[in-house]
NUKOLVEX-813644 format. One record per atom (N, C-alpha, C): x, y, z. Coordinates in steps of 0.2 Angstrom, whole numbers, plus 2048, in hexadecimal, padded with zeros to 3 digits. Layout:
N
XYZ ...
# end
This chain:
532
8917DC8AC 88B7DD8A6 88F7DC89E 8967DC89F 8977DC896 89A7D5896 8997D189B 8997CB89A 8937C6897 88E7CA899 8857C8897 8857CA88E 8877D288E 8877D3887 88C7CD881 8927CD884 8967C987E 8917C487A 88E7BE87E 88C7BA879 8867BD877 8827C3879 87E7C4872 8817C886B 8877CC86C 8897CE867 88D7C8864 88F7C3867 8907BB864 88B7BA85E 8877BB861 87F7B985C 87C7BC859 87E7C485B 87D7C8854 8807C684D 8887C7851 88E7C684A 8897BE847 88A7BA84A 8887B3847 8817B5842 87B7B7844 8777B9842 8797BD83B 87A7C283E 87D7C6836 8807C4833 8847BF832 88A7BA82D 8847B682C 87E7B282F 87B7AE82A 8747B3827 8757BA828 8707BC825 8737BF81C 87A7C081D 87E7C2818 87E7BC813 8807B7814 8817B1812 87A7AF80F 8747B0810 8707AE80E 8707B3808 8707BB808 8707BF804 8747BC7FE 87B7BC800 87F7BB7FB 87D7B47F6 87A7AE7FA 8797AA7F6 8737AA7F3 8717AE7F3 8697B07F0 86C7B57E8 8737B67EB 8747BE7E5 8727C47E6 86F7C57E9 86D7CB7EB 86F7D27E8 8767D27E8 87B7D87E5 8787D87DE 8777D27DC 8757D37D4 86F7D57D3 8697D87D7 8637DB7D8 85D7D67DA 8587D87DB 8527D67DE 84F7D57DB 8487CE7DA 8457CC7D7 83F7CB7DC 8397C87D9 8337C77DF 8367C07E0 8387BD7DD 8397B77DD 83E7B77E5 8437B97E3 8497B87E6 84A7BB7EF 8427C07EE 8427C37F5 83F7BE7F8 8387BB7F5 8367B57FA 8397B07FD 83E7AE7F8 8447A97F8 8467AA7FE 8497B1800 84F7B1805 84A7B380A 8427B680B 8407B5811 83F7AD813 83F7A980F 83D7A5811 8437A0817 8497A3815 8517A0814 8507A481C 84F7AA81D 8517AC824 84D7A982B 8477A7829 8417A382D 83C7A482F 8387A1834 8317A3833 82E7AA835 8337AD83A 8317B383B 8317B9836 8357B6831 8357BB82B 82F7B9825 82F7B4826 8277B0821 8227B6825 8207B782A 81B7BA82D 81D7C2829 8227C482B 8237CB827 8227CC822 8247C681D 8227C5815 81B7C5815 8177C2817 80F7C1817 80C7C8819 80F7CD81D 80D7D481E 80D7D781A 8137D7816 8197DB813 8137DA809 8127D5809 80E7D3804 8057D8804 8037DA80A 7FE7DB80A 7FF7E4807 8047E7807 8057EE805 8087EF7FF 8057EE7F8 8057F17F3 8097F97F2 8057FC7F7 8098057F8 8108037F8 8147FE7FD 81B7FD7FE 8207FB7FA 81C7F57F6 8217F27F0 81D7EF7EB 8207F07E5 81B7EE7E0 8177E87E0 8127E87DB 80C7E47DB 80E7DC7DC 8157DB7D6 8167D57D4 81B7D17DC 81D7D57DE 8207D37E5 81C7D37EB 8167D57EA 8117D37EF 80E7CD7ED 80D7CA7E7 8097C57E6 80D7C07E6 8157BF7E6 8197BD7EA 8197BB7EF 81A7BF7F2 81A7BD7F9 8137BA7FE 80E7BD7F9 8097BA7FC 8097B17FB 80E7AE7F9 80D7A77F8 8137A47FD 8147AA803 8177A6809 8137A380D 81579E810 81079A815 816798819 812798821 817794825 81578F829 81B78C828 81C78582B 820784830 81D785835 82078883D 81F782841 825781843 82877B84A 82377D84F 81E77A851 81B77C858 81E77D85F 81D782862 822784869 82077F86E 82577D871 824778877 81F77A87C 81B777880 814778883 81877B889 81E77A88C 82277C893 82378588E 824785889 82678D887 81E790887 81878D886 81278F885 80F79088C 81278B890 81178D897 81279489A 81A794899 81E79889C 81A7A0899 8177A0895 8167A7891 80F7A8892 80B7A4893 8057A5897 8057A889D 8097A58A3 8097A78A9 80D7AF8AA 8107AE8A7 8147B48A7 8117B98A7 80C7BA8A0 8067BE89F 8017BF8A3 8007BA8A8 7F97BB8A9 7FC7BA8B2 8007B88B3 8037BA8BA 7FF7B48BE 7FF7B08BD 7FE7A98C0 7FD7A28BE 7FC79E8C0 7FF7968BD 7FA7958B7 7FA7908B3 7F77908AE 7F078B8B0 7F07888B5 7EC7838B7 7E47888BB 7E978F8BE 7E37928C2 7DE7958BD 7DF7978B7 7DC79A8B1 7D77968AE 7DB78D8A9 7DA78A8A5 7D87848A8 7D57818AC 7D377B8AD 7D77758A9 7D47778A3 7D877389D 7DA776898 7E1776896 7E277988F 7E777388C 7E5775885 7E876F881 7EE76F87F 7F376B87F 7FA769880 7FC76A879 7F7767875 7F776886D 7F576E86A 7F8770867 7F6777862 7F277685E 7EE77A85E 7E877B856 7EC77D850 7F1781851 7F578584B 7FB786850 80078884B 80778C84D 809790845 80B795848 80C79B843 81179D844 8157A3842 81D7A5843 81B7A8849 8167AD84A 8187B1852 8147AE857 80E7AB856 80A7A885B 8077A0859 80379E85E 7FF79885D 7FD796861 7F679485F 7EF793864 7EF78C865 7EB78D86B 7E978586F 7E4787872 7DF780872 7D8780874 7D877F87C 7D6784880 7D4783886 7CD78688B 7CD783890 7C5785893 7C8789899 7C278E899 7C37918A1 7C078F8A8 7C07928AC 7BE7908B4 7B678E8B3 7B47938AE 7AC7948AD 7A878E8A9 7AD78A8A5 7AB78689F 7AA78A89A 7AD78D898 7AD793892 7B378F88D 7B178D887 7B578B884 7BA78F87E 7C179187F 7C479587C 7CA793878 7CE798875 7D3798872 7D879B872 7DF799877 7E479E878 7E779E874 7EC7A6872 7F07A686E 7F57A9870 7FA7A686F 8017A6873 8067A7870 80B7AF871 8107B086E 8147AD86E 8197AC868 8217A986C 8257AB86E 8277A7873 82D7AC878 8327B0876 8347B5876 8397B9873 8397BB86C 8317BB869 8317BD863 8347C3862 8307C8866 8307CF863 8397D0861 83B7CF868 8437D186A 8477CE863 8457C7861 8497C385B 8477C7855 8427C9855 8417CD84E 8447D584F 8437D6854 8477DD855 84E7DC853 8527D9855 8597D6853 85A7D584D 8567D184B 8577CF841 8557D383F 8507D983F 84E7DF83D 8577E583C 8577E5841 85E7E9842 8647E783E 8647E083E 86A7DC83A 8697DD834 8617DC831 8607DD82B 8627E2829 8617E882B 8627F082A 86A7F0828 86E7ED82D 8777EC82D 8777E8827 8747E2823 8777DF821 8747E2819 86E7E4818 86B7E8812 8727EF811 8747F3816 8797F7815 8807F4810 8837EF816 8877ED814 8897EA80E 8837E880A 8817E6804 87F7EA7FE 87E7F0800 87D7F77FE 8757F47F8 8707F07FC 86B7EE7F9 8667F27F6 8687F87F8 8617FE7F4 8638007EF 8697FF7EE 86D8027E8 86C7FB7E3 86D7F67E8 86D7EE7E2 8667EF7DE 8617F27E3 85A7F07E0 8577F67DC 85B7FC7DB 8597FF7D6 8548047DB 84F8077D6 84880A7D7 8448067D9 8467FE7D9 8407FB7D8 83C7FB7DF 8427FB7E3 83F7F87ED 8457FB7F0 8437FD7F5 8487FF7FA 8447FB800 84D7F7801 84D7F1806 84D7F680E 84E7FA810 8507FC815 846800817 842802812 83D804814 8367FD815 8397F9811 8367F2812 8367F081A 83C7EF81C 83E7EB823 83B7F2827 83C7F8828 8387FB82B 82E7FC82B 82C7FB825 8257F9826 8257F1827 8287EE827 8267E782A 8267E7830 82A7EB835 82B7EB83B 8267EE83E 8247F683A 81E7F783F 8197F4840 8187F083A 8117EC839 8127E683E 8177E383D 8167DD841 8177E0848 81A7E584C 8187E8852 8127E8855 80D7EB850 8077ED851 8027E5852 8047E084E 8037DA84D 8067D6854 8097D6856 80B7D285C 8097D5861 8067DB861 8007DD868 7FA7DA86A 7F97D486D 7F47D386B 7EE7D686E 7F07DA874 7EB7E0876 7E97E5870 7EA7E586B 7E97E8865 7E57E4860 7E57DD861 7E17DA85F 7DC7D7862 7D97D8869 7D67D986C 7D17DE86C 7D37E586C 7D07EB869 7CC7EA866 7D07E785E 7CE7E6856 7C87E2856 7C67DE85A 7C17D985C 7BB7DA85F 7BC7DF864 7B77E1868 7B57E8863 7B87EB861 7B57F285B 7B27EF855 7B57E9853 7B17E684D 7AB7E3850 7A97E0854 7A37DD859 79F7E2859 7A07E885C 79D7ED85D 79A7F2858 79C7F3851 79B7F684C 7967EF848 7987E9849 7937E3846 78E7E184A 78D7E384F 7887E0855 7817DE851 77E7E384D 7787E184A 7797DF843 7807DB841 77E7D583B 77D7CF83E 7777CD83E 7777C6841 7797C083E 77B7C1838 77F7BB835 7877BB835 7897C1837 7917C0838 7937C2841 79A7C2843 79B7C4848 7A37C1848 7A67C184D 7AC7C1851 7AE7BD857 7B47BA858 7B37B885F 7B37B9866 7B07BA869 7AF7BD871 7B77BE873 7BA7C3876 7C07C4879 7BF7C3881 7C27C0884 7C27BF88A 7C87C488E 7C77C9890 7CD7CF892 7CF7CE898 7CD7CA89E 7D07CA8A3 7D77C68A1 7D57C289C 7DB7BC89D 7E07BD896 7DE7C5894 7E27C688D 7E87CA88E 7EE7CA88D 7F37CE88C 7F67CF887 7FC7D3887 8017D4881 8027CE87E 8047CA880 8057C387E 8027BD87D 7FC7BD87F 7F77B9880 7F07BB880 7EE7B887D 7E77B8879 7E17B4879 7DC7B787D 7D67B087E 7D17B287D 7CE7B0877 7C77B0875 7C47A9874 7BE7AB871 7B77A5872 7BB7A086C 7B879A86C 7BB795867 7B4794863 7B879385C 7B4793858 7B278F856 7AD789854 7AA784852 7A978584A 7A7781847 7A4782840 7AA77F83B 7A9781835 7AF781830 7B078682C 7B6786829 7BA78A826 7B778E821 7B579281C 7B1795816 7B4792810 7BA78F811 7C078D80B 7BA78580B 7BB78080F 7B877C80F 7B277B80E 7B077D808 7A977A803 7A6776803 7AA76F804 7A6768803 7A076A80C 7A576A80F 7A276A817 79E76F81A 79E775817 798778816 793776812 79377380D 78E770808 78976980C 78E766811 78D760812 78976181A 78976981A 78476B822 78176F81E 77E770817 779772816 779779813 77D77C815 780784813 77E783809 77C78A809 77B78D801 782791801 78678F7FB 78C7937FA 78C79A7F8 78679A7F4 7867A17F0 7837A77F6 77F7A37FB 77D7A9801 7827AB806 7857A7806 78C7A980A 7927AB807 7927AB801 7977B17FC 7917B77FC 78C7B77FB 7877BF7FB 78A7C1802 7897BD808 7887BF810 78F7C380F 7947BE80F 79B7C080E 79D7C680B 79A7C6805 79B7CD802 79A7D3804 7937D2805 78F7D8809 7937DB80E 7957D7811 7967D7819 79D7DB81A 7A17D9814 7A87DC816 7A77E2811 7A47E480C 7A47EB80B 7A17F180F 79B7EC813 7987F1818 79F7F381D 7A47EF820 7A97EF824 7AB7F681F 7AE7F4819 7B27FC817 7AE7FF815 7AA802812 7A4808811 7A280A817 79F80681B 79A80A820 79F809826 7A2805828 7A780482E 7AD80982D 7B0807827 7B780A826 7BD80582A 7B97FF82D 7BF7FC830 7BD7F582F 7C37EF82C 7C07E9828 7C87E6829 7C37DF827 7CA7DA82A 7CF7DC823 7D57DC824 7DB7DC820 7DE7D581C 7DC7D1820 7DE7CA81E 7D87C681C 7D47C4819 7CC7C1817 7CD7BA814 7D57B5817 7D57B1813 7D07AC815 7D17A5812 7CA7A2816 7CC7A081E 7D279E81E 7D479E825 7D17A082B 7CE7A6828 7CD7AD82E 7C57AC82E 7C47AA82A 7BC7A9828 7B87A182A 7B37A282F 7B179B831 7AA79C830 7A679882F 79D79982F 79C793836 798794839 798793841 78F793842 78B78F843 783790843 78179583D 78279583A 77E79A834 7827A2835 7897A2837 78B7AA839 7917A8835 7947AE831 79C7AE82F 79E7B1836 7A57AE837 7A77B183D 7AE7B183A 7B17B983B 7B67BA839 7BC7BB840 7C27B683E 7C77B6846 7CC7B9842 7D27BA846 7D97BD846 7D77C4843 7D67C7849 7D47CF847 7DC7D4847 7E27D0848 7E57D4849 7E77D9843 7E77D783E 7EA7DE839 7E17E0834 7E07E5838 7D97E9833 7DB7EF831 7D77F282B 7D97F7827 7D37FC82A 7D5802829 7D280882C 7D280B827 7CC810825 7CA814820 7C681A822 7C8820821 7C6824827 7BF826821 7BB82B824 7B382D820 7B4831819 7BA83481B 7BD838813 7C083180F 7C482F813 7C682980E 7C1825808 7BA82180D 7B481F80B 7B1822806 7AE829808 7AC82B801 7B082D7FA 7B682F7FC 7BA82D7F5 7BB8257F3 7BC8227F7 7BA81B7F4 7B48177EF 7AE81C7F3 7A881C7EF 7A981D7EA 7AB8267E9 7AC8287E3 7B08257DD 7B48227E0 7BA81E7DA 7B68197D8 7B28167DD 7AE80E7DB 7A88117D5 7A58167D5 7A08187D1 7A281A7CD 7A781F7CB 7AB8207C5 7AE81B7C1 7AF8167C4 7B28117C2 7AE80D7BC 7A980C7C0 7A18097BE 79F80E7B8 7A08157B8 79F8197B2 7A281B7AD 7AA8187AF 7AF8187AB 7B18227AB 7AF8247B0 7B082C7B0 7BA82D7B3 7BE82C7B0 7C382D7B1 7C78347B3 7C183B7B3 7C48407B5 7C283D7BE 7BC83B7C0 7BB83B7C4 7BF8367C9 7C28327C5 7C582F7C9 7CC8307CB 7CE8377C7 7D58367C7 7D383C7CC 7D083F7CD 7CD8467D1 7CD8417D9 7CA83D7D9 7C983A7DF 7D18367E3 7D38347DF 7DA8327E1 7DF8387E4 7E083E7DD 7E28447E0 7E18477E7 7DA8477E8 7D88497F0 7D98447F5 7D983F7F2 7DA83A7F8 7E28377F9 7E68377F4 7EE8367F4 7F183C7F8 7F783B7F7 7FB8417FA 8038407F7 8018477F1 8078477EC 80F8467EF 8138447EC 81A8437EF 81E8467EB 81D84A7E5 82184D7DF 81D8517DD 81E8567D7 8198577D2 8158537CD 80F8527CC 80C84D7C9 80984F7C2 80D84D7BC 80984E7B4 80484C7B4 7FD8527B7 7F78517B6 7F484E7AF 7F78507AB 7F384F7A3 7F78487A3 7FD8447A2 7FE83E7A3 7FB83A7A9 7FA83B7AE 7F58387B4 7EF8377B3 7EC83D7B0 7E483C7AB 7E68357A9 7E98347A2 7E983179E 7EA82C79E 7EE8297A4 7EF8237A7 7EA81F7A9 7E58227AE 7E08217B0 7DB8207A9 7DB8247A4 7D58227A0 7D681D79D 7E181B79D 7E0816799 7DE80F79E 7E08107A5 7DD8097AB 7D88097A9 7D180E7A7 7CC80B7A8 7C880A7A2 7CC80C79B 7CB809795 7CD800795 7D27FE798 7D37F9798 7CC7F379C 7C67F679F 7C27F57A1 7BD7F679E 7BC7FA798 7B77FC796 7B17F8791 7B57F278F 7B07EE78D 7AB7E9793 7AC7EA797 7AB7E579C 7A47E97A1 7A07E87A1 79A7E97A5 79C7E77AD 7987ED7B0 79B7EE7BA 79B7E77BC 7977E27BB 7967DC7BD 79C7D77B9 79F7DA7B7 7A67D67B1 7AD7D87B5 7AD7DD7B8 7B37E17BD 7B67DE7C1 7BC7DF7C2 7C07DA7CA 7C17E07CF 7BE7E27D2 7C07E87D6 7C67EA7D9 7C97E37DD 7CF7E37DF 7D57E57D9 7D37E17D3 7D87E17CF 7D97E97CB 7D17ED7CD 7D27F47C9 7D57F97CF 7D37F67D4 7D67FA7DC 7DF7F97DB 7E17F47D8 7E97F37D9 7EB7F67D4 7E87F67CE 7EA7F97C7 7EB8017C9 7E58067CB 7E580B7CE 7EB80D7D3 7EE8087D8 7F38087DC 7F980A7DA 7F98057D4 8008067CE 80180D7CB 7FA80F7C9 7FA8157C6 7FF81B7CB 7FA8197D0 7FC81F7D5 80381F7D9 8068197D9 80D8167D9 81381A7D5 81081A7CE 81481B7C8 8148237C9 80F8267CD 80F82E7CB 8118337D3 81482D7D7 81582E7DD 8108317E3 80B82F7E1 80582F7E5 80382A7EB 80582E7F0 8048297F7 7FC8297FA 7F98247F9 7F38207FC 7F381F802 7EC822807 7ED81E80C 7EF81680D 7F1815814 7F580F813 7ED809813 7E880C814 7E1808818 7E080580F 7E280A80A 7E1806803 7E1802800 7EB801803 7EF7FB7FE 7EB7F6803 7EA7F780B 7E77EF80B 7E17EF80A 7DB7F1807 7D57F2805 7D67EF800 7DB7EF7FB 7DE7ED7F4 7DF7E77F4 7E27E47FA 7E47DC7FB 7DF7D97FE 7DB7DB802 7D57D9806 7D17D7802 7CE7DA7FC 7CA7DA7F6 7CC7D47F2 7D47D47F2 7D67CE7ED 7D37C77F0 7D57C97F7 7D77C47F9 7CD7C17FB 7CA7C57FD 7C27C27FC 7BF7C07F5 7C17C47F0 7C07C17EA 7C37BB7E8 7C87B87EB 7C87B17EA 7C67AC7ED 7C47AD7F4 7BE7AB7F9 7B77A97F6 7B57B07F4 7AD7AF7EE 7AD7AC7E9 7B47AD7E5 7B47A97E1 7B17A37E0 7B579E7E5 7B37977E8 7AC7967E9 7AA79B7EC 7A479B7F2 79F79A7EB 79F7A07E5 79B7A37E0 79E7A47DA 7A07A27D5 7A47A47D1 7A07A97CC 79B7A97CC 7977B17C8 7967B77CD 7977B87D2 7967BE7D7 79C7C27D6 79C7C87D5 7A07CC7D5 79F7D37D9 7A47D57DD 7A37D87E2 7A27DF7DF 7A67E27DA 7A37E87D8 79C7EB7D8 7977E77D6 7917E67D4 78E7E67DD 7927E37DE 78E7E47E7 78F7E97ED 7967EB7EB 7997F27EE 7947F97EA 7937F87E4 78F7FE7E1 7887FF7E4 7867FA7E4 77E7FA7E9 77F7FA7EF 7847F97F4 7857FA7FB 7878017FA 78B8067F6 78D8097F6 7878117F5 78480E7F1 77D8137EE 7788137F5 77880D7F8 77380C7FE 777811804 77D811804 78081480A 78181C809 78381E802 782825802 77B828800 776824800 7708287FF 76E827806 76F82580B 76C823811 76B829816 77182C816 77283281B 770838817 76D839811 76D83F80E 768844810 769849812 765851814 76185280E 75C85080D 758851808 75685A805 75585C80B 75486380B 75986880B 76086680C 76686980C 767868804 7668607FF 76785F7F9 7638637F5 75D8647F7 7598687F3 7598707F2 7598717F9 75C8787FA 76387B7F6 7688777F7 76E8787F2 76E8787EC 7688727E8 7678727E2 7628787E0 75E87C7E4 75A8807E1 75E8867E0 7628877E5 76688E7E4 76B88B7DF 76D8877DE 7738877D8 76F8877D0 7698847D1 7658857C9 76388E7CB 7618917D0 75F8977D0 76789C7CC 76C89B7CE 77289E7CD 77489B7C7 7758947C4 7768927BF 7718987B9 7698987BB 76489D7B5 7648A37B5 7698A67BC 76B8AD7B9 7708B07B7 7758AB7B5 7798AD7B3 7798A97AC 7778A77A9 7728A57A1 7708A97A0 76C8AF7A2 7678B47A0 7708B97A0 7748B97A1 77A8BF7A1 77D8BD799 77E8B5798 7808B4792 7828B778C 77A8B9789 77A8BE783 77E8C4784 77B8C6788 77F8CC78A 7868CD78A 7888C778E 7918C878E 7958C4787 7908C2783 7928C077B 7938C4779 78E8CC779 78D8D1774 7938D7775 7958D577C 79A8DB780 7A08D977B 7A28D177D 7A78CF77A 7A88CF772 7A38CE770 7A38CF768 7A58D8765 7A18DC769 7A48E3768 7AA8E4768 7AC8E1770 7B28E4771 7B88DF76D 7B68DA769 7BC8D8764 7BA8DB75E 7B78DD75C 7B78E0755 7B98E6758 7B98EB75C 7C08F275F 7C68F075E 7C88EA75F 7CD8E5761 7CF8E8769 7C98E776D 7CC8E9775 7CD8E2777 7CB8DC776 7CA8D7779 7D38D5778 7D48D077D 7D98CE77E 7D98C6782 7DB8C377F 7DB8BA783 7E38B8786 7E18B778C 7E78B578F 7E88AD78E 7EA8AB78D 7EE8A378D 7F38A0792 7F289C796 7F889979A 7FA893799 800893795 80388B793 806889797 805881799 80A87F79C 80F87879A 81587879A 817872797 81886E79D 81986779B 81C86279E 8238627A2 8228607A8 82985E7AB 83185B7A5 82F8567A2 83885479C 83685C797 83285E795 833864790 83686A793 83486B799 83687179C 83E86E79D 84186979F 84786779F 84B867799 848865793 84D86478E 84E86D78B 84886F78B 847877789 84E87C78D 84D87A795 85287C799 859879797 85A873794 860871793 86387478D 860875788 861878781 86287F782 85D882787 86088A788 86788B78A 868886791 86F886794 87588578E 87387F789 87887F783 87888577F 87488977F 87288E77B 87789477C 875896782 87A89B785 881898784 884893787 88A892787 88D89277F 88889077B 88C890774 88B899772 88789C774 8898A4775 8908A5777 8918A377D 8988A5781 89E8A477E 89B89C77A 8A289A777 8A489F76F 89E8A176D 8A08A5767 8A08AD769 89F8B076E 8A28B5773 8A98B6774 8AB8B1777 8B28AF778 8B78AF774 8B48AB76D 8B88AA767 8B98B1764 8B48B4763 8B38BD761 8B88C1763 8B68C076A 8BA8C6770 8C08C676E 8C38BD76D 8CB8BC770 8CE8BC76B 8C98BD763 8CE8BD75F 8D08C575C 8CB8CA75F 8CB8D275F 8D28D3763 8D28CF769 8DA8D076D 8DE8CF76B 8DD8CA766 8E38C5764 8E78CA75D 8E58D075E 8E68D3756 8EA8D975A 8E88D975F 8EE8DF762 8F58DD766 8F88E2767 9008E176B 8FE8E1772 8F88DF775 8F78E077D 8FA8D9780 8FE8DC785 9028D878A 9018D6792 9028D1793 9088CC791 9038C878C 9098C3789 9098BF782 90A8B9783 9068B3781 9078AB780 9088AC77A 90F8A8777 90F8A7770 90D8AD76A 90F8B176E 90D8B7769 9068B9768 9018B676C 8FB8B776D 8FA8BC774 8F58C1776 8F68C377C 8F28C077D 8F48BF785 8F38BB78B 8EA8BB78D 8E88C178D 8E08C078C 8DC8BC788 8DF8BC781 8DC8BA77B 8DD8B277C 8E28AE77F 8E38A9780 8DF8A6784 8DF8A978A 8DB8A578F 8D38A678C 8D18AA787 8CB8AB784 8C98A6780 8CD8A477D 8CD89E777 8CE89777B 8D1897782 8D2891786 8CC88F789 8C689778B 8C089478F 8BA894788 8BB894783 8B889477E 8B788D77C 8BE88877D 8BF88277C 8BE87D780 8BF880788 8BA87C78B 8B387D78D 8AF88178A 8A888178B 8A687E784 8AA87E77F 8A887A77A 8A887277A 8AF87177F 8AF869781 8A9866783 8A786C787 8A086A78E 89C86978B 89986B787 89386C782 89386577C 899866779 89A85D776 897858779 89A859780 89C851786 896851787 89085678A 88985378C 885853786 888857780 88285477A 88384D77A 88A848779 88D843776 88783E77D 888840783 88583D787 87F83C788 87B842786 873841786 87183E780 87583E77B 873837775 874832776 87782F77A 87882877D 873825782 86F829784 869829788 863826785 
# end
């Protein structure tokens, strides 16, 4: 057993040495910036490129400029040898390749960091695509993530990068998301759930999953012909109307968000195909989730943005997010107001919804308000989709369509009897209270004239002011103590109290010494604070 472990330990040492040398070459101890992080990930290899792409979708974890830089990562991975592909498929399906696939193309359709895809045919003649996971990729990634933690600790990366980014947190987040994406059974379940939710949408769909031939490391799905949505010339040549595609794509994506709460988290052109007049969503390994509560608050936020209602935006964010500390509400509301003022000169059709969402997430991050993970994926998904739509129809704007769909969605299931009942009750209660206003006003004025009225005010101070006042109170108390020590020591010094030090009573000398120490402490902290 020990002999088997020794080579692995040597591999670990060599790989750790390589990781540390990459960090050292990029001088990471001098600090980290977006470009440097991207170059480090590229040097670490294809597996980390995939992890970096995953991380770029999480502006809730890292700053926006890091996300934008990591989104530039592209995978140029050498394809797996066919022997390796065959080995993985046969081990996963527990049978020979020929038993399931009378035809299996040895040339991959595409090769990425985690898996590659091949054309194939089933025994019944169905044309399929087989997604095959790279052999040992999970174990390799797990080993590298562990070694990266060690390298980060050795180089004290978290301290080097300051408060901007926590390298250990990044590694944990990347590994958690990567594990989910590496389980193809999860992707199969996502595709089936997506198909069920959208079975009534005639112009949209996703590939059929062949469950009998799908396992954790092998995914068999329907082969989709057609063209990528990014190949606009091919679509025009086939007679498609690009504006119609843009409108349907936008409406369906918003349907996924607002009505289903289950949406494609990475809608780039490579993951959307146009086939026989339908929009086909592929690669459903990474999906966003929003609860009914999340969707309702998202609707309120979009409506409030359109109406420039900073109070409603702020209240919805506070209700939706989780505060990780004390929130300065006055400053928070002011920042939300400033954010909306930035878009104040634009009408609803001129707003960029993804940009507004990203700005809102930045404000939340500043005040340590953790939003649901689905919201960060939503912001990135909208940004990616708007890039696709801008090519198809530059004049289309997502926020206008979102407002229209949300108005239909929120009015669709309204219980009008309950609404009118509650409204009538509120009107009656408000009327009853309004009748009492003249009497209450008269009573208040009589008591005020007789000096019987008292007004209670509750004043609050901001945290910085409280800290400043606390500091000066501490110094004031210390100053009073210094004065008291000096006076009491001087009184003692006029007596013949023994023992004595240099003809001064020892008690008085100790008082003078204590007063000197306190004075030096006050002087030092005052100078130190003034330098900040």
